[in-house]
py3Dmol code that shows the C-alpha trace and the ligand (Angstrom):
import py3Dmol

protein = """\
ATOM      1  CA  MET A   1       0.024   0.003   0.106  1.00  0.00           C
ATOM      2  CA  GLY A   2       1.393   3.356  -0.949  1.00  0.00           C
ATOM      3  CA  ARG A   3       1.843   6.159   1.328  1.00  0.00           C
ATOM      4  CA  ASP A   4      -0.544   8.283  -0.584  1.00  0.00           C
ATOM      5  CA  PHE A   5      -3.121   5.683  -0.553  1.00  0.00           C
ATOM      6  CA  LEU A   6      -2.888   5.797   3.282  1.00  0.00           C
ATOM      7  CA  ASP A   7      -2.974   9.480   3.471  1.00  0.00           C
ATOM      8  CA  GLN A   8      -6.188   9.433   1.439  1.00  0.00           C
ATOM      9  CA  ARG A   9      -7.811   6.792   3.710  1.00  0.00           C
ATOM     10  CA  LEU A  10      -6.714   8.634   6.793  1.00  0.00           C
ATOM     11  CA  ASN A  11      -8.087  12.019   5.334  1.00  0.00           C
ATOM     12  CA  ALA A  12     -11.479  10.250   4.455  1.00  0.00           C
ATOM     13  CA  VAL A  13     -11.723   8.828   8.166  1.00  0.00           C
ATOM     14  CA  LYS A  14     -10.989  12.322   9.541  1.00  0.00           C
ATOM     15  CA  LEU A  15     -13.410  14.113   7.367  1.00  0.00           C
ATOM     16  CA  THR A  16     -16.144  11.490   8.302  1.00  0.00           C
ATOM     17  CA  ALA A  17     -15.312  12.061  11.929  1.00  0.00           C
ATOM     18  CA  LEU A  18     -15.465  15.758  11.413  1.00  0.00           C
ATOM     19  CA  LEU A  19     -18.727  15.821   9.729  1.00  0.00           C
ATOM     20  CA  ALA A  20     -20.392  13.466  12.352  1.00  0.00           C
ATOM     21  CA  LEU A  21     -18.813  15.765  15.265  1.00  0.00           C
ATOM     22  CA  PHE A  22     -20.622  18.775  13.582  1.00  0.00           C
ATOM     23  CA  GLY A  23     -23.945  16.876  13.272  1.00  0.00           C
ATOM     24  CA  LEU A  24     -23.441  16.207   9.617  1.00  0.00           C
ATOM     25  CA  GLY A  25     -23.650  12.406   9.515  1.00  0.00           C
ATOM     26  CA  ALA A  26     -24.401  10.255   6.740  1.00  0.00           C
ATOM     27  CA  THR A  27     -28.237  10.551   7.175  1.00  0.00           C
ATOM     28  CA  SER A  28     -28.125  14.291   6.072  1.00  0.00           C
ATOM     29  CA  ALA A  29     -29.980  15.288   2.874  1.00  0.00           C
ATOM     30  CA  LEU A  30     -27.040  17.768   2.178  1.00  0.00           C
ATOM     31  CA  THR A  31     -24.568  17.440  -0.658  1.00  0.00           C
ATOM     32  CA  GLY A  32     -20.907  16.412   0.234  1.00  0.00           C
ATOM     33  CA  PRO A  33     -19.530  20.018  -0.707  1.00  0.00           C
ATOM     34  CA  GLN A  34     -22.469  21.633   1.230  1.00  0.00           C
ATOM     35  CA  LYS A  35     -21.466  19.517   4.280  1.00  0.00           C
ATOM     36  CA  GLN A  36     -17.759  20.710   3.936  1.00  0.00           C
ATOM     37  CA  GLN A  37     -18.996  24.259   3.380  1.00  0.00           C
ATOM     38  CA  LEU A  38     -20.989  24.095   6.727  1.00  0.00           C
ATOM     39  CA  VAL A  39     -18.120  22.589   8.697  1.00  0.00           C
ATOM     40  CA  ARG A  40     -16.150  25.601   7.684  1.00  0.00           C
ATOM     41  CA  LEU A  41     -18.846  27.839   8.651  1.00  0.00           C
ATOM     42  CA  VAL A  42     -18.923  26.484  12.276  1.00  0.00           C
ATOM     43  CA  GLN A  43     -15.398  26.475  12.519  1.00  0.00           C
ATOM     44  CA  ALA A  44     -15.003  30.009  11.389  1.00  0.00           C
ATOM     45  CA  TYR A  45     -17.490  31.326  14.229  1.00  0.00           C
ATOM     46  CA  PRO A  46     -16.728  28.929  17.221  1.00  0.00           C
ATOM     47  CA  ALA A  47     -17.928  31.464  19.760  1.00  0.00           C
ATOM     48  CA  PHE A  48     -21.382  31.271  18.376  1.00  0.00           C
ATOM     49  CA  LEU A  49     -21.985  28.191  16.325  1.00  0.00           C
ATOM     50  CA  ALA A  50     -21.905  24.546  17.700  1.00  0.00           C
ATOM     51  CA  GLY A  51     -22.978  22.324  14.543  1.00  0.00           C
ATOM     52  CA  VAL A  52     -25.912  21.118  12.544  1.00  0.00           C
ATOM     53  CA  ARG A  53     -29.103  19.343  13.541  1.00  0.00           C
ATOM     54  CA  GLY A  54     -31.136  18.034  10.592  1.00  0.00           C
ATOM     55  CA  ASP A  55     -31.482  20.673   7.954  1.00  0.00           C
ATOM     56  CA  GLN A  56     -30.780  23.566  10.632  1.00  0.00           C
ATOM     57  CA  LEU A  57     -27.680  25.344  11.949  1.00  0.00           C
ATOM     58  CA  LEU A  58     -27.225  24.805  15.789  1.00  0.00           C
ATOM     59  CA  TRP A  59     -26.263  27.824  17.678  1.00  0.00           C
ATOM     60  CA  ARG A  60     -24.180  27.638  21.140  1.00  0.00           C
ATOM     61  CA  ASP A  61     -27.323  29.406  22.715  1.00  0.00           C
ATOM     62  CA  GLY A  62     -29.608  26.568  21.364  1.00  0.00           C
ATOM     63  CA  THR A  63     -30.954  28.567  18.384  1.00  0.00           C
ATOM     64  CA  LEU A  64     -31.783  26.626  15.297  1.00  0.00           C
ATOM     65  CA  MET A  65     -31.413  28.540  12.048  1.00  0.00           C
ATOM     66  CA  PRO A  66     -32.834  27.151   8.742  1.00  0.00           C
ATOM     67  CA  MET A  67     -30.086  26.188   5.950  1.00  0.00           C
ATOM     68  CA  THR A  68     -32.137  26.673   2.785  1.00  0.00           C
ATOM     69  CA  ALA A  69     -31.041  27.797  -0.657  1.00  0.00           C
ATOM     70  CA  SER A  70     -33.101  30.675  -2.363  1.00  0.00           C
ATOM     71  CA  GLY A  71     -35.674  29.528  -4.750  1.00  0.00           C
ATOM     72  CA  ALA A  72     -35.299  32.834  -6.848  1.00  0.00           C
ATOM     73  CA  ALA A  73     -35.001  32.594 -10.510  1.00  0.00           C
ATOM     74  CA  SER A  74     -32.820  35.551 -11.232  1.00  0.00           C
ATOM     75  CA  TYR A  75     -29.173  36.379  -9.797  1.00  0.00           C
ATOM     76  CA  VAL A  76     -30.194  39.636  -8.296  1.00  0.00           C
ATOM     77  CA  ALA A  77     -33.396  38.408  -6.547  1.00  0.00           C
ATOM     78  CA  ARG A  78     -31.093  35.384  -5.004  1.00  0.00           C
ATOM     79  CA  LEU A  79     -28.580  38.112  -3.870  1.00  0.00           C
ATOM     80  CA  ASN A  80     -31.354  40.090  -2.398  1.00  0.00           C
ATOM     81  CA  GLN A  81     -32.835  37.236  -0.348  1.00  0.00           C
ATOM     82  CA  PRO A  82     -30.373  34.570  -0.286  1.00  0.00           C
ATOM     83  CA  GLY A  83     -30.459  31.352   1.988  1.00  0.00           C
ATOM     84  CA  LEU A  84     -27.681  30.393   4.166  1.00  0.00           C
ATOM     85  CA  LEU A  85     -26.643  27.965   1.521  1.00  0.00           C
ATOM     86  CA  ASP A  86     -26.362  30.341  -1.068  1.00  0.00           C
ATOM     87  CA  GLN A  87     -23.885  32.256   1.168  1.00  0.00           C
ATOM     88  CA  LEU A  88     -21.556  29.392   0.944  1.00  0.00           C
ATOM     89  CA  ALA A  89     -22.227  28.010  -2.456  1.00  0.00           C
ATOM     90  CA  THR A  90     -19.435  29.916  -4.525  1.00  0.00           C
ATOM     91  CA  PRO A  91     -16.007  28.805  -3.345  1.00  0.00           C
ATOM     92  CA  TYR A  92     -13.706  31.835  -2.769  1.00  0.00           C
ATOM     93  CA  PRO A  93     -10.312  31.583  -4.245  1.00  0.00           C
ATOM     94  CA  ALA A  94      -8.345  32.690  -1.313  1.00  0.00           C
ATOM     95  CA  CYS A  95      -4.536  33.036  -1.669  1.00  0.00           C
ATOM     96  CA  GLN A  96      -4.960  32.009  -5.511  1.00  0.00           C
ATOM     97  CA  PRO A  97      -3.354  34.445  -8.276  1.00  0.00           C
ATOM     98  CA  LEU A  98      -5.481  37.389  -9.081  1.00  0.00           C
ATOM     99  CA  ALA A  99      -7.677  36.762 -12.064  1.00  0.00           C
ATOM    100  CA  VAL A 100     -10.514  38.672 -14.034  1.00  0.00           C
ATOM    101  CA  PRO A 101     -13.646  37.034 -12.392  1.00  0.00           C
ATOM    102  CA  ALA A 102     -16.273  35.450 -14.712  1.00  0.00           C
ATOM    103  CA  TYR A 103     -19.728  36.657 -15.436  1.00  0.00           C
ATOM    104  CA  ASP A 104     -21.513  36.953 -12.008  1.00  0.00           C
ATOM    105  CA  PHE A 105     -18.791  35.104 -10.036  1.00  0.00           C
ATOM    106  CA  ASP A 106     -19.252  37.014  -6.793  1.00  0.00           C
ATOM    107  CA  PRO A 107     -17.926  34.760  -4.066  1.00  0.00           C
ATOM    108  CA  GLY A 108     -19.225  35.929  -0.795  1.00  0.00           C
ATOM    109  CA  ARG A 109     -21.431  38.654  -1.886  1.00  0.00           C
ATOM    110  CA  ALA A 110     -24.506  36.691  -1.101  1.00  0.00           C
ATOM    111  CA  ARG A 111     -24.861  36.957   2.834  1.00  0.00           C
ATOM    112  CA  PHE A 112     -27.586  35.469   5.062  1.00  0.00           C
ATOM    113  CA  GLU A 113     -28.320  38.515   7.216  1.00  0.00           C
ATOM    114  CA  PRO A 114     -29.874  36.826   9.984  1.00  0.00           C
ATOM    115  CA  LEU A 115     -26.559  35.206  10.625  1.00  0.00           C
ATOM    116  CA  PHE A 116     -24.572  38.461  10.683  1.00  0.00           C
ATOM    117  CA  LYS A 117     -27.244  40.285  12.902  1.00  0.00           C
ATOM    118  CA  LYS A 118     -27.197  37.660  15.552  1.00  0.00           C
ATOM    119  CA  MET A 119     -23.433  37.793  15.950  1.00  0.00           C
ATOM    120  CA  TYR A 120     -22.627  41.404  15.435  1.00  0.00           C
ATOM    121  CA  GLY A 121     -25.832  43.358  16.313  1.00  0.00           C
ATOM    122  CA  GLU A 122     -29.566  43.855  15.127  1.00  0.00           C
ATOM    123  CA  SER A 123     -29.193  47.494  14.722  1.00  0.00           C
ATOM    124  CA  ALA A 124     -26.630  50.365  14.508  1.00  0.00           C
ATOM    125  CA  ALA A 125     -26.850  50.849  18.311  1.00  0.00           C
ATOM    126  CA  GLY A 126     -26.486  47.112  18.979  1.00  0.00           C
ATOM    127  CA  VAL A 127     -23.294  46.820  16.615  1.00  0.00           C
ATOM    128  CA  ARG A 128     -21.883  50.071  18.048  1.00  0.00           C
ATOM    129  CA  GLN A 129     -21.644  48.439  21.723  1.00  0.00           C
ATOM    130  CA  ASN A 130     -19.003  46.208  20.326  1.00  0.00           C
ATOM    131  CA  LEU A 131     -16.759  48.616  18.500  1.00  0.00           C
ATOM    132  CA  GLU A 132     -13.132  48.994  19.259  1.00  0.00           C
ATOM    133  CA  ALA A 133     -10.756  51.431  18.009  1.00  0.00           C
ATOM    134  CA  VAL A 134      -7.921  50.184  15.726  1.00  0.00           C
ATOM    135  CA  ASN A 135      -4.781  52.391  14.882  1.00  0.00           C
ATOM    136  CA  TRP A 136      -4.696  52.143  11.104  1.00  0.00           C
ATOM    137  CA  PHE A 137      -1.353  54.112  10.169  1.00  0.00           C
ATOM    138  CA  GLY A 138      -2.249  56.739  12.441  1.00  0.00           C
ATOM    139  CA  GLN A 139      -5.907  56.893  11.645  1.00  0.00           C
ATOM    140  CA  THR A 140      -8.478  55.638  14.164  1.00  0.00           C
ATOM    141  CA  VAL A 141     -10.997  53.326  12.567  1.00  0.00           C
ATOM    142  CA  GLN A 142     -13.780  51.593  14.645  1.00  0.00           C
ATOM    143  CA  VAL A 143     -14.442  47.807  13.965  1.00  0.00           C
ATOM    144  CA  THR A 144     -16.311  45.146  15.853  1.00  0.00           C
ATOM    145  CA  ARG A 145     -14.384  43.199  18.564  1.00  0.00           C
ATOM    146  CA  VAL A 146     -16.907  40.272  17.919  1.00  0.00           C
ATOM    147  CA  ASN A 147     -15.267  37.323  16.436  1.00  0.00           C
ATOM    148  CA  GLY A 148     -11.780  38.941  17.041  1.00  0.00           C
ATOM    149  CA  VAL A 149     -12.295  41.221  14.142  1.00  0.00           C
ATOM    150  CA  ALA A 150     -10.542  44.174  15.778  1.00  0.00           C
ATOM    151  CA  ALA A 151      -7.627  42.120  16.777  1.00  0.00           C
ATOM    152  CA  SER A 152      -7.334  40.506  13.476  1.00  0.00           C
ATOM    153  CA  LEU A 153      -7.360  43.981  11.690  1.00  0.00           C
ATOM    154  CA  GLN A 154      -4.578  45.321  14.092  1.00  0.00           C
ATOM    155  CA  ALA A 155      -2.566  42.203  13.208  1.00  0.00           C
ATOM    156  CA  ILE A 156      -2.953  42.952   9.407  1.00  0.00           C
ATOM    157  CA  ALA A 157      -1.792  46.526  10.049  1.00  0.00           C
ATOM    158  CA  ARG A 158       1.252  45.355  11.808  1.00  0.00           C
ATOM    159  CA  GLU A 159       2.187  43.167   8.783  1.00  0.00           C
ATOM    160  CA  LEU A 160       1.533  45.581   6.243  1.00  0.00           C
ATOM    161  CA  ALA A 161       3.577  48.054   8.074  1.00  0.00           C
ATOM    162  CA  THR A 162       6.667  45.663   7.194  1.00  0.00           C
ATOM    163  CA  GLN A 163       5.906  46.227   3.609  1.00  0.00           C
ATOM    164  CA  PRO A 164       6.208  50.088   2.796  1.00  0.00           C
ATOM    165  CA  LYS A 165       5.434  49.646  -0.928  1.00  0.00           C
ATOM    166  CA  LEU A 166       1.902  48.539  -0.046  1.00  0.00           C
ATOM    167  CA  LEU A 167       1.030  51.437   2.207  1.00  0.00           C
ATOM    168  CA  PRO A 168      -0.098  53.928  -0.553  1.00  0.00           C
ATOM    169  CA  TYR A 169      -2.837  51.496  -1.159  1.00  0.00           C
ATOM    170  CA  VAL A 170      -4.074  51.101   2.350  1.00  0.00           C
ATOM    171  CA  ARG A 171      -4.068  54.580   3.663  1.00  0.00           C
ATOM    172  CA  PRO A 172      -6.211  56.570   4.411  1.00  0.00           C
ATOM    173  CA  SER A 173      -8.992  54.228   4.940  1.00  0.00           C
ATOM    174  CA  ALA A 174     -12.094  55.295   3.289  1.00  0.00           C
ATOM    175  CA  GLY A 175     -14.273  53.817   6.131  1.00  0.00           C
ATOM    176  CA  THR A 176     -15.188  50.821   8.356  1.00  0.00           C
ATOM    177  CA  PHE A 177     -18.279  50.895  10.535  1.00  0.00           C
ATOM    178  CA  LEU A 178     -21.319  52.466   8.877  1.00  0.00           C
ATOM    179  CA  TRP A 179     -24.888  50.986   9.154  1.00  0.00           C
ATOM    180  CA  ARG A 180     -26.086  51.272   5.458  1.00  0.00           C
ATOM    181  CA  THR A 181     -27.444  49.444   2.592  1.00  0.00           C
ATOM    182  CA  VAL A 182     -25.357  48.647  -0.274  1.00  0.00           C
ATOM    183  CA  ALA A 183     -26.080  51.348  -2.846  1.00  0.00           C
ATOM    184  CA  GLY A 184     -29.103  50.897  -5.016  1.00  0.00           C
ATOM    185  CA  THR A 185     -30.043  47.610  -3.044  1.00  0.00           C
ATOM    186  CA  PRO A 186     -31.948  46.553  -0.057  1.00  0.00           C
ATOM    187  CA  ARG A 187     -29.150  44.496   1.166  1.00  0.00           C
ATOM    188  CA  LEU A 188     -27.284  45.567   4.378  1.00  0.00           C
ATOM    189  CA  SER A 189     -23.516  46.114   3.768  1.00  0.00           C
ATOM    190  CA  VAL A 190     -21.050  44.251   6.038  1.00  0.00           C
ATOM    191  CA  HIS A 191     -19.851  47.758   7.046  1.00  0.00           C
ATOM    192  CA  SER A 192     -22.985  47.893   9.049  1.00  0.00           C
ATOM    193  CA  PHE A 193     -21.736  44.988  11.187  1.00  0.00           C
ATOM    194  CA  GLY A 194     -18.260  46.879  11.813  1.00  0.00           C
ATOM    195  CA  ALA A 195     -16.687  43.777   9.979  1.00  0.00           C
ATOM    196  CA  ALA A 196     -15.323  45.625   6.718  1.00  0.00           C
ATOM    197  CA  ILE A 197     -12.719  48.101   5.572  1.00  0.00           C
ATOM    198  CA  ASP A 198     -12.535  50.137   2.735  1.00  0.00           C
ATOM    199  CA  LEU A 199      -8.956  51.208   1.568  1.00  0.00           C
ATOM    200  CA  ASN A 200      -7.323  54.207  -0.310  1.00  0.00           C
ATOM    201  CA  ILE A 201     -10.287  55.264  -2.656  1.00  0.00           C
ATOM    202  CA  LYS A 202      -7.907  57.010  -5.063  1.00  0.00           C
ATOM    203  CA  LEU A 203      -6.207  53.655  -6.095  1.00  0.00           C
ATOM    204  CA  SER A 204      -9.544  51.463  -6.327  1.00  0.00           C
ATOM    205  CA  ALA A 205     -12.083  50.807  -8.665  1.00  0.00           C
ATOM    206  CA  TYR A 206     -15.766  50.038  -8.084  1.00  0.00           C
ATOM    207  CA  TRP A 207     -18.191  48.695 -10.890  1.00  0.00           C
ATOM    208  CA  GLN A 208     -21.072  51.193  -9.820  1.00  0.00           C
ATOM    209  CA  TRP A 209     -18.613  54.239 -10.277  1.00  0.00           C
ATOM    210  CA  ASP A 210     -17.768  52.983 -13.924  1.00  0.00           C
ATOM    211  CA  GLY A 211     -21.458  53.267 -14.720  1.00  0.00           C
ATOM    212  CA  TYR A 212     -22.641  49.569 -14.906  1.00  0.00           C
ATOM    213  CA  ALA A 213     -25.867  47.925 -13.798  1.00  0.00           C
ATOM    214  CA  GLU A 214     -25.907  45.049 -11.542  1.00  0.00           C
ATOM    215  CA  GLY A 215     -25.819  41.709 -13.283  1.00  0.00           C
ATOM    216  CA  GLN A 216     -25.301  43.241 -16.667  1.00  0.00           C
ATOM    217  CA  ARG A 217     -22.913  41.404 -19.074  1.00  0.00           C
ATOM    218  CA  GLY A 218     -19.654  42.920 -20.299  1.00  0.00           C
ATOM    219  CA  ILE A 219     -18.536  44.677 -17.274  1.00  0.00           C
ATOM    220  CA  ARG A 220     -14.723  45.500 -17.874  1.00  0.00           C
ATOM    221  CA  TYR A 221     -12.728  44.489 -14.742  1.00  0.00           C
ATOM    222  CA  ARG A 222     -10.421  47.002 -13.457  1.00  0.00           C
ATOM    223  CA  ASN A 223      -7.789  46.759 -10.385  1.00  0.00           C
ATOM    224  CA  GLN A 224      -4.667  48.180  -9.135  1.00  0.00           C
ATOM    225  CA  ILE A 225      -4.493  46.533  -5.861  1.00  0.00           C
ATOM    226  CA  PRO A 226      -1.570  44.129  -5.603  1.00  0.00           C
ATOM    227  CA  ALA A 227      -1.870  40.400  -4.742  1.00  0.00           C
ATOM    228  CA  ALA A 228       0.766  40.633  -1.930  1.00  0.00           C
ATOM    229  CA  LEU A 229      -1.664  43.041  -0.154  1.00  0.00           C
ATOM    230  CA  VAL A 230      -4.850  40.767  -0.789  1.00  0.00           C
ATOM    231  CA  ASN A 231      -3.125  37.679   0.461  1.00  0.00           C
ATOM    232  CA  ILE A 232      -2.234  39.481   3.632  1.00  0.00           C
ATOM    233  CA  PHE A 233      -5.920  40.006   4.294  1.00  0.00           C
ATOM    234  CA  GLU A 234      -7.007  36.620   3.176  1.00  0.00           C
ATOM    235  CA  ARG A 235      -4.439  34.852   5.410  1.00  0.00           C
ATOM    236  CA  HIS A 236      -6.367  36.773   8.396  1.00  0.00           C
ATOM    237  CA  GLY A 237      -9.793  35.572   7.255  1.00  0.00           C
ATOM    238  CA  TRP A 238     -10.810  38.566   5.088  1.00  0.00           C
ATOM    239  CA  ILE A 239     -12.310  38.442   1.653  1.00  0.00           C
ATOM    240  CA  TRP A 240     -11.812  40.835  -1.188  1.00  0.00           C
ATOM    241  CA  GLY A 241     -14.094  42.598  -3.362  1.00  0.00           C
ATOM    242  CA  GLY A 242     -11.642  42.566  -6.101  1.00  0.00           C
ATOM    243  CA  ARG A 243     -12.323  38.870  -6.494  1.00  0.00           C
ATOM    244  CA  TRP A 244     -15.881  39.673  -7.749  1.00  0.00           C
ATOM    245  CA  TYR A 245     -17.379  40.274 -11.213  1.00  0.00           C
ATOM    246  CA  HIS A 246     -18.988  43.248  -9.578  1.00  0.00           C
ATOM    247  CA  TYR A 247     -15.539  44.510  -8.538  1.00  0.00           C
ATOM    248  CA  ASP A 248     -15.172  46.672  -5.426  1.00  0.00           C
ATOM    249  CA  THR A 249     -11.367  46.831  -4.992  1.00  0.00           C
ATOM    250  CA  MET A 250     -11.217  49.070  -2.066  1.00  0.00           C
ATOM    251  CA  HIS A 251     -13.440  46.479   0.102  1.00  0.00           C
ATOM    252  CA  PHE A 252     -12.316  43.723   2.558  1.00  0.00           C
ATOM    253  CA  GLU A 253     -14.646  42.084   5.018  1.00  0.00           C
ATOM    254  CA  TYR A 254     -13.903  39.344   7.544  1.00  0.00           C
ATOM    255  CA  ARG A 255     -15.487  36.312   6.344  1.00  0.00           C
ATOM    256  CA  PRO A 256     -13.201  33.352   7.536  1.00  0.00           C
ATOM    257  CA  GLU A 257     -15.911  30.719   6.595  1.00  0.00           C
ATOM    258  CA  LEU A 258     -14.613  31.491   2.892  1.00  0.00           C
ATOM    259  CA  THR A 259     -11.030  31.695   3.153  1.00  0.00           C
ATOM    260  CA  ASN A 260      -9.040  28.527   2.436  1.00  0.00           C
ATOM    261  CA  GLN A 261      -6.498  28.451   5.201  1.00  0.00           C
ATOM    262  CA  THR A 262      -4.512  25.542   3.680  1.00  0.00           C
ATOM    263  CA  ALA A 263      -3.975  27.511   0.406  1.00  0.00           C
ATOM    264  CA  CYS A 264      -2.929  30.577   2.431  1.00  0.00           C
ATOM    265  CA  MET A 265      -0.441  28.857   4.502  1.00  0.00           C
ATOM    266  CA  LYS A 266       1.516  27.912   1.679  1.00  0.00           C
ATOM    267  CA  LYS A 267       2.111  31.431   0.702  1.00  0.00           C
TER     268      LYS A 267
END
"""
ligand_1 = """\
1
ZN
Zn -16.727 48.567 1.452
"""
view = py3Dmol.view(width=600, height=400)
view.addModel(protein, "pdb")
view.setStyle({"model": 0}, {"cartoon": {"style": "trace"}})
view.addModel(ligand_1, "xyz")
view.setStyle({"model": 1}, {"stick": {}})
view.zoomTo()
view.show()
């Protein structure tokens, strides 16, 4: 028996044990990829999530949250009212080379709002109670301390400080916490939860500023942000809006359920 074969067997055994641990045994109706996405979700937010029971997400406080996929036919309708499974459905290419995203490829852009509200706060006042000041290259920015977001952003700043070439892109920050919907949509931005940061607007590109409509074909991708900068955020569990067809290259948000730690560790 070759070593590779043994490794594969071992990994399969580990995965089966892990799925059972999180309540995702063989009786679940979910697909294999969905089960793995849910394990990553539970592992990403250990302070809040305990596992899965049947077709529901189990919270540490005993709350059960439905795991559904949106039945909406159009891309925009699904984006506006996603289920929890839609949030996880598109794999995010963390720490992969930068590439021009395919049509409507927006990993992480669909967000199941009840999940975020329950962790970070139901209202601006609720989120504000958990805000913490972070020193962003001499500028004070406010992000949530929930899920270790503030500590994570401070660690990113320390790492960036060792790479002076990257600093023009990151300072000044164009904003962190702001309770608001995404422009022109009913969806709350992750800025509402204090778990996002916009970098230097002058070196950024945003599809709406270039005059495009949501979901239209032929959006011409633009980006100046270097991969080295993107990878630093991704290693710390943040995703980048520059990996979206609907590009927003100043935007990073804390979404550790989507960043592939294994790929990032090799960098
Ligand atoms: Zn943003």
